[in-house]
C-alpha atoms as one frame of an Amber mdcrd trajectory, in Angstrom:
protein
-213.364 -11.830-102.881-214.315 -14.417-102.635-214.187 -17.772-101.043-215.771
 -21.257-100.882-217.070 -23.828 -98.824-217.043 -27.508-100.198-219.021 -30.038
 -99.714-217.746 -33.469 -98.248-220.417 -35.776 -96.925-224.103 -35.578 -97.425
-225.443 -33.592 -94.085-225.142 -30.183 -93.391-222.692 -30.508 -90.806-220.252
 -31.607 -93.367-218.954 -28.352 -94.884-215.253 -27.659 -95.109-213.572 -23.645
 -95.218-211.166 -23.369 -98.503-208.821 -21.891 -97.472-208.135 -21.005 -94.524
-209.351 -17.516 -93.991-206.338 -15.001 -93.506-206.807 -12.502 -89.982-206.373
  -8.795 -91.548-204.467  -7.024 -94.256-205.943  -8.781 -97.692-206.842  -5.853
 -99.148-210.118  -6.959-100.469-213.071  -7.600 -99.435-214.668 -10.842 -98.584
-218.000 -12.537 -98.264-219.412 -16.015 -98.206-220.555 -17.100-101.566-223.185
 -20.147-101.269-225.030 -21.872-104.939-228.373 -23.190-103.438-227.289 -25.605
-106.011-225.558 -27.410-103.509-226.835 -27.085 -99.964-227.504 -30.534 -98.538
-230.923 -32.044 -99.496-234.014 -31.000 -98.191-233.183 -27.360 -96.649-234.508
 -25.202 -99.192-232.930 -21.096 -98.387-236.026 -20.081 -96.166-234.309 -22.455
 -93.581-231.022 -21.072 -94.199-228.991 -19.592 -91.520-226.720 -18.694 -89.778
-226.409 -21.776 -87.939-226.421 -23.481 -90.840-223.306 -21.794 -92.352-219.172
 -24.097 -91.554-218.141 -23.687 -88.141-214.468 -24.641 -88.833-212.875 -20.609
 -88.892-214.154 -18.243 -86.801-213.439 -15.584 -89.097-216.029 -16.505 -91.224
-218.712 -16.822 -88.971-218.556 -12.398 -88.881-217.947 -12.420 -92.499-221.421
 -11.679 -94.806-222.952 -14.382 -96.580-224.555 -14.596 -99.468-226.893 -17.424
-101.114-226.721 -17.873-105.493-228.362 -19.328-107.793-226.323 -18.989-110.845
-228.456 -21.369-112.820-231.741 -19.650-111.976-230.853 -16.131-111.218-231.792
 -15.493-107.859-229.869 -13.973-105.333-228.012 -12.212-107.603-229.350  -8.868
-106.965-228.628  -8.788-103.529-225.625  -9.540-104.130-224.825  -7.043-105.557
-226.355  -4.185-103.389-223.809  -6.844-101.096-220.878  -5.884-103.622-222.115
  -2.037-103.812-222.067  -2.092 -99.693-218.731  -3.594 -98.855-217.007  -1.008
-102.000-218.988   1.922-100.270-216.813   0.906 -97.126-213.938  -0.024 -98.531
-213.967   3.210 -99.699-215.012   5.622 -96.618-212.869   7.220 -94.432-213.403
   7.265 -91.082-213.941  11.040 -89.801-210.937  11.843 -86.729-213.170  13.375
 -84.222-215.472  10.703 -84.126-212.386   7.983 -84.177-210.729   9.917 -81.377
-213.996  10.196 -78.978-214.147   6.256 -79.754-210.746   5.821 -78.577-212.409
   7.538 -74.649-215.042   5.053 -74.947-212.464   2.139 -74.732-210.855   3.495
 -72.418-213.885   4.214 -70.263-215.123   0.863 -71.096-211.662  -2.128 -70.452
-208.704  -1.042 -68.292-205.951  -1.259 -70.800-203.065  -3.408 -70.261-199.823
  -2.296 -67.639-196.366  -3.856 -67.061-194.021  -3.140 -64.109-196.114  -0.097
 -63.026-196.402   1.518 -66.124-200.039   1.714 -67.741-200.821   1.870 -71.529
-202.471   4.548 -72.688-204.437   5.277 -75.870-204.025   8.872 -76.491-205.668
   9.723 -80.177-205.643   8.673 -83.145-206.851   8.746 -87.391-207.205   6.941
 -90.500-204.452   7.243 -92.625-205.338   5.205 -95.936-208.390   4.099 -97.589
-207.646   1.352 -98.985-206.559  -0.466 -98.436-208.114   1.290 -94.517-205.141
   1.323 -92.209-205.768   3.063 -88.406-202.784   4.974 -86.938-203.501   4.672
 -82.657-200.970   6.929 -81.005-200.249   5.190 -77.276-197.390   5.791 -74.414
-195.829   3.159 -75.269-196.452   0.544 -77.861-194.656  -1.789 -75.572-196.889
  -1.993 -73.231-199.446  -2.963 -75.522-201.317  -6.072 -74.754-201.538  -9.009
 -78.223-205.537  -9.966 -76.208-205.740  -5.851 -75.978-205.144  -5.304 -79.699
-207.118  -8.039 -81.077-210.026  -6.315 -78.438-209.245  -2.363 -80.147-210.066
  -4.088 -83.640-213.180  -6.004 -82.897-214.087  -2.847 -81.477-213.528  -0.752
 -84.313-215.573  -2.870 -86.598-218.478  -3.754 -84.862-218.219   0.220 -83.488
-217.670   1.273 -87.539-219.467  -1.677 -88.950-216.949  -3.071 -90.789-216.901
  -6.859 -90.341-215.268  -7.828 -93.887-213.476  -5.058 -94.707-209.702  -5.624
 -95.050-208.031  -3.187 -92.528-204.758  -3.082 -90.303-203.847  -0.631 -86.691
-200.643   0.820 -86.434-200.274   1.448 -82.367-197.398   3.839 -82.786-195.425
   5.849 -79.916-196.455   9.695 -79.961-193.096  11.717 -80.561
């Protein structure tokens, strides 16, 4: 899936993300594709960096991007390499042992939330599906999970296993 930016003014700060990028669970990879023919005047490909990309969407800031020219064929090779890389990430699995070591590290780095004297415990996890990627983390009580801790776990997972641009979801379920 490709999302695009449209130029709404003459300067490089006048770009708008269209449409608003959804959180996760898309079922497709995301990459920002920008045509070099619509770059603001005076801004060449060499000057294009993350700081010049639109910042209206915080989710867009983490997405990989590519600058291409359909007319001159520039950047198409890099774009195809990026597509191959995203497909490889999209179809790969995270080994259960490695995932459980990761969860142990998370427990050591940040104390889980607690409610009424009970503390959340991330017990173990597994990857249950590949396309789209789905993880199931077993906990002592799903009601103890807070929104910010769940987002933190998701962000750490994406960073550790290089999953930026790859859709996925995490289910926190009670161990039976």
